[in-house]
C-alpha positions, 0 to 999 in steps of 0.5 A: 684322755690322751694327748692327741685327744686333748689336743684335738679338743683345744684346737676345737675349742679354739675354733669355736672361740674364734668364730664367736669372736668373728660373729661378735667383731664390728665391721671396719666403718671405712670398709662399709662406707666404701661399700656403701659409695660403691653401691650408690655409684652403681645405681648412679651410674645406671640413670646417668647412662640414661641421662647420656642417651637423652642428652645425645638425642637432644631430648632436653625434657628427658635429660632434664628428668634423669639429671635431676634424679642423678644430682638429687638422689645420687649426690656426691658420687662420680656420675652425678658430678660428671653429669651435672654441667650437662643437667644444667644445660639440659634444664636450661634447654628444656625450660625454653623449649617448655616456653616456646611451646607456651607462647606458640599455643597462644596464636591461633590460626584459621583458614576459611573458605570464602566466596568471591565476585562472579561465583569464584571461591578463595581462602582466608587466612588469619592468625590471631592472639589475645592480649596477655591481660584483659583491658578496661575499654569502656569504663567497666571491667577489664575484657579481652582484646584481640589482634588479628593478621588477616589475608582476604583474597579479595580484600587483601591483607590487613592487621587490627584490634578487636574489643568486645565492648567499649569503642576506639576513638579512632574513626577519623584516623589516630596515632598509635604508640607501638612497642616492640620489646620496649622499642616504640614507634608511632603508626596510624590507626583507623576505625572503619564506619561499620557496626559489625565488629569493634574493630581498628585498623593498624594501617602498616599491617606489612610493617607490623607484621615484620616488626614481630620477626624475633620479637617477644612482646608487642604493645599497642596504645590506643584512644577509646571513647571512653576517654584517653588511651589503653595499652594491650600487650601481646607476648608474639614469640611464638607466631609461625609467620610461614601460616600466612606465607604471602605476608614476607 
C-alpha cells in the first residue's frame, strides 16, 4: 500500500470515527432548553395575539378564555408575562358581565292588551321578580314571593307583593320596613279587600321604583296573619327601567 492510499484510508477512518463520536455526543442542555423555550414562546405568541384581538374588541369572555390558555399553558413565557395584568382585568370584567346577565334574567316583563271603558283598549305593562329565597308565610313550607310593578291605562301605576299562600296582616294599612342595599326606611302598605290575589300594595310605588335605580338588593319586611313579620329579599340589580318608561 503506497503512502497516498494509506493517507486516504487513515483519513476515512478518522472521519468515520468523528461521525460516530458526533452521533454519540449528548446535546448541550442550555441549547436544548433555549430551543424548548423558543418553541413555547412561539405557541404562546399565537394565543396571545388572539387575546389581544378579543381584548381590543372588549370581548371580555373571549379575552378571558385566551388569557387563561396563555397564562396557564405557557406560564413563564414573555407573552404570558406581558398579558397577565390585562388577563386579570378581562377576567374580572367577564365575571361582572356574567353576573349582570344573571340578575337581568331574574326580571320578567309583560305587555298585555286590556279592554277599557267605552269599548276602548290599551296596554298594561309590568315588571316582576321573585324573591331570591322562598319565604314561609303561613306556618308551613317556604314559598315564592313576587314583587310586581304594574302600569295600567285605567288603574294607573302600582307596586305590590304577591303571596302564594297565607295572607298579609295589612287590611287596615301597615308599616313596611324597606331596605335598599342595607339602608332601611319605612313605607306604607295596604291589603285590598279582594280574593283575586293575595296581594299587598306598597303605597309609594314611584318612590320605591326610584329607589331601585343603581340598587343591587331590596328587602321588604311585612306582617302576616300567621303572626309576626316576614322578609322577602330581591336581587334587583338587573332591572331595565326603560321597560316601564312612564315611571321615570
